[in-house]
LODREN-312297 format. One record per residue (C-alpha): residue in three letters; y, z, x; chain. Coordinates in steps of 0.2 Angstrom, whole numbers, plus 5000, padded with zeros to 4 digits. Layout:
<recs>
    r    py    pz    px  c
  ALA     Y     Z     X  A
...
</recs>
This chain:
<recs>
    r    py    pz    px  c
  MET  5001  5001  5000  A
  GLU  5014  4996  5007  A
  GLY  5029  5009  5013  A
  VAL  5013  5021  5015  A
  GLN  5013  5028  5035  A
  LYS  4996  5025  5041  A
  PRO  4987  5038  5050  A
  ALA  4987  5037  5068  A
  SER  4971  5037  5078  A
  TYR  4973  5052  5086  A
  ILE  4980  5062  5075  A
  ARG  4965  5073  5064  A
  PRO  4965  5067  5045  A
  ALA  4968  5085  5040  A
  LEU  4984  5088  5050  A
  HIS  4991  5071  5044  A
  ASP  4987  5075  5026  A
  ALA  4993  5094  5027  A
  PRO  5008  5100  5019  A
  ASN  5022  5098  5031  A
  LYS  5028  5114  5040  A
  VAL  5043  5121  5031  A
  ASP  5059  5123  5039  A
  PRO  5065  5140  5033  A
  PRO  5083  5144  5028  A
  THR  5086  5154  5043  A
  ASP  5104  5157  5050  A
  GLY  5103  5145  5064  A
  ALA  5096  5131  5051  A
  LEU  5110  5134  5038  A
  ARG  5122  5133  5053  A
  HIS  5117  5115  5057  A
  LYS  5117  5109  5039  A
  GLY  5136  5114  5040  A
  LEU  5136  5131  5031  A
  ASP  5147  5145  5035  A
  THR  5133  5159  5037  A
  SER  5147  5172  5040  A
  LYS  5150  5172  5021  A
  ILE  5132  5171  5017  A
  LEU  5120  5185  5014  A
  SER  5101  5184  5020  A
  MET  5091  5190  5007  A
  GLY  5077  5178  5008  A
  LEU  5066  5179  5024  A
  ASN  5063  5197  5020  A
  GLU  5072  5201  5036  A
  SER  5078  5219  5040  A
  CYS  5094  5223  5034  A
  PHE  5098  5235  5046  A
  PRO  5098  5230  5067  A
  PRO  5084  5238  5076  A
  SER  5087  5253  5086  A
  PRO  5100  5256  5098  A
  LYS  5084  5262  5112  A
  VAL  5077  5244  5108  A
  ILE  5093  5235  5112  A
  LYS  5095  5245  5127  A
  ALA  5078  5242  5134  A
  MET  5081  5225  5130  A
  GLN  5099  5226  5140  A
  ASP  5090  5234  5154  A
  ASN  5077  5223  5155  A
  LEU  5085  5207  5156  A
  SER  5086  5203  5174  A
  SER  5067  5202  5171  A
  VAL  5065  5186  5159  A
  ASN  5061  5177  5177  A
  LEU  5045  5183  5175  A
  TYR  5030  5182  5168  A
  PRO  5025  5195  5153  A
  ASP  5010  5205  5153  A
  ALA  4995  5195  5145  A
  GLN  4989  5208  5131  A
  CYS  5004  5222  5132  A
  PRO  4992  5233  5140  A
  HIS  5006  5248  5141  A
  LEU  5009  5245  5122  A
  SER  4989  5243  5121  A
  ASP  4989  5261  5127  A
  ILE  5001  5267  5114  A
  ILE  4993  5260  5102  A
  SER  4978  5265  5105  A
  GLU  4984  5283  5107  A
  ARG  4988  5282  5089  A
  THR  4975  5274  5080  A
  GLY  4959  5280  5089  A
  ILE  4959  5261  5093  A
  ALA  4951  5257  5111  A
  PRO  4962  5246  5117  A
  ASP  4950  5233  5122  A
  CYS  4950  5232  5105  A
  VAL  4969  5227  5101  A
  VAL  4975  5209  5100  A
  TRP  4994  5205  5104  A
  GLY  5001  5190  5096  A
  ASN  5017  5178  5096  A
  GLY  5021  5187  5079  A
  SER  5006  5191  5068  A
  GLU  5006  5172  5063  A
  GLU  4995  5168  5078  A
  LEU  4983  5181  5075  A
  LEU  4981  5174  5057  A
  LYS  4977  5157  5064  A
  GLY  4966  5165  5076  A
  ALA  4955  5171  5065  A
  ILE  4952  5154  5057  A
  ASP  4948  5147  5072  A
  LEU  4937  5161  5080  A
  SER  4929  5160  5063  A
  LEU  4927  5143  5057  A
  SER  4920  5126  5057  A
  PRO  4928  5111  5048  A
  GLY  4919  5114  5029  A
  GLN  4916  5133  5030  A
  GLY  4921  5144  5019  A
  LEU  4937  5155  5018  A
  VAL  4943  5167  5003  A
  LEU  4961  5169  4999  A
  PRO  4969  5178  4987  A
  VAL  4986  5168  4981  A
  PRO  4998  5167  4978  A
  THR  5002  5175  4996  A
  PHE  5015  5170  5011  A
  TRP  5018  5150  5011  A
  GLY  5011  5151  5031  A
  TYR  4994  5153  5025  A
  LYS  4995  5136  5014  A
  SER  4997  5125  5033  A
  LEU  4984  5135  5042  A
  VAL  4970  5132  5030  A
  ALA  4972  5115  5025  A
  ALA  4975  5109  5043  A
  PHE  4960  5118  5046  A
  GLU  4949  5106  5034  A
  ALA  4943  5124  5026  A
  ASP  4933  5126  5010  A
  VAL  4945  5139  5003  A
  ALA  4943  5147  4987  A
  GLU  4958  5153  4983  A
  VAL  4959  5167  4968  A
  GLY  4972  5171  4959  A
  ASN  4981  5187  4956  A
  LEU  4978  5199  4940  A
  PRO  4994  5197  4928  A
  ASP  5002  5212  4933  A
  GLY  5001  5206  4953  A
  ASN  4990  5214  4958  A
  THR  4975  5208  4969  A
  ASP  4959  5204  4960  A
  ILE  4950  5212  4971  A
  ASP  4933  5209  4960  A
  GLY  4939  5190  4959  A
  ILE  4938  5189  4979  A
  LEU  4920  5198  4981  A
  ALA  4914  5185  4965  A
  ALA  4920  5170  4976  A
  ILE  4912  5175  4992  A
  GLY  4897  5161  4996  A
  ASN  4884  5158  5007  A
  ASN  4895  5147  5016  A
  THR  4910  5159  5018  A
  ARG  4916  5164  5036  A
  ILE  4930  5174  5034  A
  VAL  4940  5185  5018  A
  PHE  4959  5188  5019  A
  LEU  4965  5202  5012  A
  ILE  4986  5204  5010  A
  THR  4992  5223  5006  A
  PRO  5006  5226  5003  A
  ASN  5007  5206  4996  A
  ASN  5021  5196  4998  A
  PRO  5028  5189  4985  A
  THR  5023  5201  4973  A
  GLY  5026  5218  4983  A
  ARG  5011  5225  4976  A
  MET  4997  5235  4987  A
  VAL  4977  5237  4986  A
  ASP  4974  5256  4981  A
  GLN  4963  5265  4992  A
  ALA  4948  5261  4977  A
  GLY  4951  5243  4980  A
  LEU  4951  5246  4996  A
  GLU  4936  5254  4998  A
  LYS  4926  5241  4985  A
  ILE  4930  5227  4996  A
  ILE  4925  5234  5012  A
  ALA  4909  5238  5006  A
  GLY  4909  5221  4994  A
  VAL  4911  5211  5011  A
  PRO  4895  5205  5017  A
  GLU  4890  5210  5035  A
  ASN  4890  5192  5043  A
  VAL  4907  5188  5035  A
  LEU  4923  5193  5042  A
  LEU  4937  5203  5035  A
  CYS  4955  5198  5042  A
  ILE  4968  5212  5032  A
  ASP  4986  5206  5033  A
  GLU  4996  5221  5034  A
  ALA  5014  5214  5041  A
  TYR  5022  5227  5026  A
  TYR  5011  5240  5033  A
  ASP  5023  5254  5036  A
  PHE  5032  5251  5019  A
  GLY  5016  5254  5010  A
  LEU  5012  5270  5019  A
  HIS  5030  5276  5016  A
  ALA  5027  5272  4998  A
  GLY  5011  5284  4998  A
  GLY  4998  5270  5001  A
  PRO  4983  5271  5010  A
  ASN  4980  5273  5028  A
  VAL  4969  5255  5029  A
  LEU  4965  5258  5044  A
  ASP  4956  5273  5041  A
  ILE  4944  5267  5026  A
  LEU  4941  5249  5036  A
  LYS  4933  5260  5052  A
  THR  4919  5265  5039  A
  ARG  4915  5247  5038  A
  ASN  4899  5240  5046  A
  GLY  4903  5223  5046  A
  PRO  4915  5215  5056  A
  TRP  4934  5217  5052  A
  PHE  4952  5216  5058  A
  ALA  4969  5221  5054  A
  VAL  4985  5212  5059  A
  PHE  5002  5221  5061  A
  THR  5020  5214  5065  A
  PHE  5036  5223  5074  A
  SER  5045  5208  5062  A
  LYS  5050  5220  5048  A
  ALA  5049  5239  5049  A
  TYR  5055  5237  5066  A
  ALA  5068  5226  5061  A
  MET  5062  5214  5077  A
  ALA  5059  5196  5067  A
  GLY  5066  5187  5083  A
  MET  5057  5195  5094  A
  ARG  5040  5189  5089  A
  ILE  5029  5200  5091  A
  GLY  5012  5207  5083  A
  TYR  4995  5213  5085  A
  ALA  4979  5217  5079  A
  LEU  4969  5228  5080  A
  CYS  4948  5222  5080  A
  SER  4930  5229  5073  A
  ASP  4925  5226  5091  A
  ALA  4927  5222  5108  A
  GLN  4918  5204  5107  A
  LEU  4929  5202  5091  A
  ALA  4943  5205  5102  A
  GLN  4939  5194  5114  A
  ALA  4935  5180  5103  A
  LEU  4955  5182  5095  A
  GLN  4963  5183  5113  A
  LYS  4956  5166  5117  A
  THR  4963  5159  5104  A
  THR  4981  5164  5110  A
  CYS  4991  5158  5123  A
  VAL  4991  5168  5139  A
  PHE  5008  5173  5141  A
  ASN  5012  5172  5122  A
  VAL  5024  5190  5119  A
  PRO  5039  5188  5128  A
  ILE  5044  5198  5141  A
  LEU  5059  5206  5131  A
  ALA  5048  5208  5115  A
  GLN  5038  5220  5125  A
  PHE  5050  5232  5133  A
  ALA  5057  5231  5114  A
  GLY  5040  5235  5107  A
  GLU  5037  5249  5116  A
  ALA  5054  5257  5113  A
  ALA  5053  5254  5094  A
  LEU  5036  5261  5095  A
  LYS  5043  5278  5103  A
  ASP  5056  5279  5092  A
  LEU  5051  5285  5075  A
  GLU  5067  5293  5069  A
  TYR  5075  5277  5068  A
  LEU  5057  5269  5058  A
  ASP  5059  5282  5045  A
  PHE  5078  5278  5044  A
  ILE  5075  5262  5040  A
  LEU  5060  5264  5029  A
  THR  5070  5277  5020  A
  ASN  5086  5265  5015  A
  VAL  5074  5250  5010  A
  ALA  5065  5262  4999  A
  ALA  5081  5265  4991  A
  GLY  5090  5249  4990  A
  ARG  5072  5242  4982  A
  ASP  5076  5255  4969  A
  GLN  5094  5248  4965  A
  LEU  5088  5230  4966  A
  PHE  5072  5234  4954  A
  ASP  5084  5245  4942  A
  GLY  5099  5231  4943  A
  LEU  5086  5217  4941  A
  THR  5079  5228  4926  A
  GLU  5096  5230  4919  A
  LEU  5100  5211  4918  A
  GLY  5085  5211  4905  A
  LEU  5072  5205  4921  A
  ASP  5055  5211  4921  A
  PRO  5054  5215  4939  A
  ILE  5037  5217  4949  A
  PRO  5036  5235  4956  A
  SER  5035  5232  4975  A
  VAL  5032  5244  4991  A
  THR  5040  5233  4999  A
  ASN  5057  5226  5007  A
  PHE  5060  5215  4993  A
  VAL  5059  5213  4975  A
  SER  5050  5197  4966  A
  SER  5054  5194  4945  A
  PRO  5053  5180  4934  A
  VAL  5068  5172  4928  A
  PRO  5072  5162  4913  A
  MET  5075  5145  4923  A
  ASN  5068  5134  4938  A
  ALA  5066  5147  4952  A
  ARG  5072  5134  4966  A
  ASP  5089  5130  4954  A
  CYS  5092  5149  4953  A
  MET  5090  5147  4973  A
  THR  5102  5133  4975  A
  ALA  5115  5143  4961  A
  MET  5114  5158  4972  A
  LEU  5118  5150  4988  A
  ASP  5131  5143  4981  A
  LYS  5139  5158  4975  A
  GLY  5134  5166  4996  A
  VAL  5118  5174  4993  A
  GLN  5102  5166  4999  A
  ILE  5088  5171  4992  A
  ASN  5068  5164  4990  A
  ALA  5057  5155  4975  A
  TRP  5039  5157  4976  A
  ALA  5030  5142  4982  A
  ASP  5015  5143  4973  A
  PRO  5009  5129  4959  A
  GLY  5012  5140  4940  A
  TYR  5026  5152  4947  A
  GLU  5039  5140  4946  A
  ASN  5054  5155  4938  A
  PHE  5048  5167  4951  A
  ILE  5062  5173  4961  A
  ARG  5060  5183  4977  A
  ILE  5074  5196  4984  A
  THR  5075  5203  5002  A
  VAL  5085  5220  5001  A
  GLY  5098  5223  5008  A
  THR  5113  5235  5012  A
  THR  5119  5246  4994  A
  GLU  5135  5232  4993  A
  ASP  5125  5218  4999  A
  ASN  5113  5222  4984  A
  ALA  5127  5223  4973  A
  VAL  5135  5207  4976  A
  CYS  5117  5198  4976  A
  LEU  5115  5207  4957  A
  ALA  5132  5203  4951  A
  ALA  5132  5184  4957  A
  LEU  5113  5182  4949  A
  LYS  5122  5190  4932  A
  GLU  5133  5174  4934  A
  VAL  5118  5160  4937  A
  LEU  5109  5169  4922  A
  VAL  5120  5168  4910  A
</recs>
């Protein structure tokens, strides 16, 4: 057919046919489009509305002269801190360029093309491109009507061909977390020859909101598992690109490490990560203030006549009486950048990142005008 680009022989058909990577509306991307981002509130990417700890900034400043050196390959100093706090041996800790590299690694180490993967949806948009490019046989399990993860549905979707099961808690974009009973059910129900990968990007928020400690329950599992964490959210270090995985055993950790690049975590990110882990007081400051801002957004959306989904994270989602992308565009015109859910069937759902008290008020006022 004329006008249709033929796939190049040197590009795998699955990669050619996979959806193009999304260009997120970061500050730099918006400025490149000619927008004055000094007049735009960034409330769409789930970035922290607070800067990182002053100790994190100082750690980076103190080590700027070291950027001519390669970083440590697997962050041994950070691994020691994580091991001491979690009881997981250092050789079972794997570091990544953000958590997304490790999630991709889970697929790389587990699947051959055509083998099975179970994924609850809707969830983080990055999963879509990861699984599409890998020619996986994906069983998508929709959330329950209240936004909670369908644990029974996930277990029912596991077949003889399944090699990996993903669980995201708390989940993005719903903000819901899996309770202890649900965790115990899935950890016991996933067969011992299937890898269970739990994405805990929003772990700190869930724990602060009274949720279960997933790792304590994971440790009871007989089969293989790993849990993935990031410094992007509660530690306010999205620009540093640093995450880690805790693995059930050293063999799995070594396999996951083989999927990563050697010098994948920038040297300044490693110094920053160590300072962040040690500043528990600042972590509590972020979690406490985000919780207050989350309540402000939830209550404000409710007062606008909407039905927001109860969230434990640094964002709140809600259906709106219009197309979500149209709402997102109208909000950007008013100086507030929010997000629209990407999954089919949720075309009227928006997601708003928690901002400061003042930013939340501006956002709610703008949304009120858009929804009129």
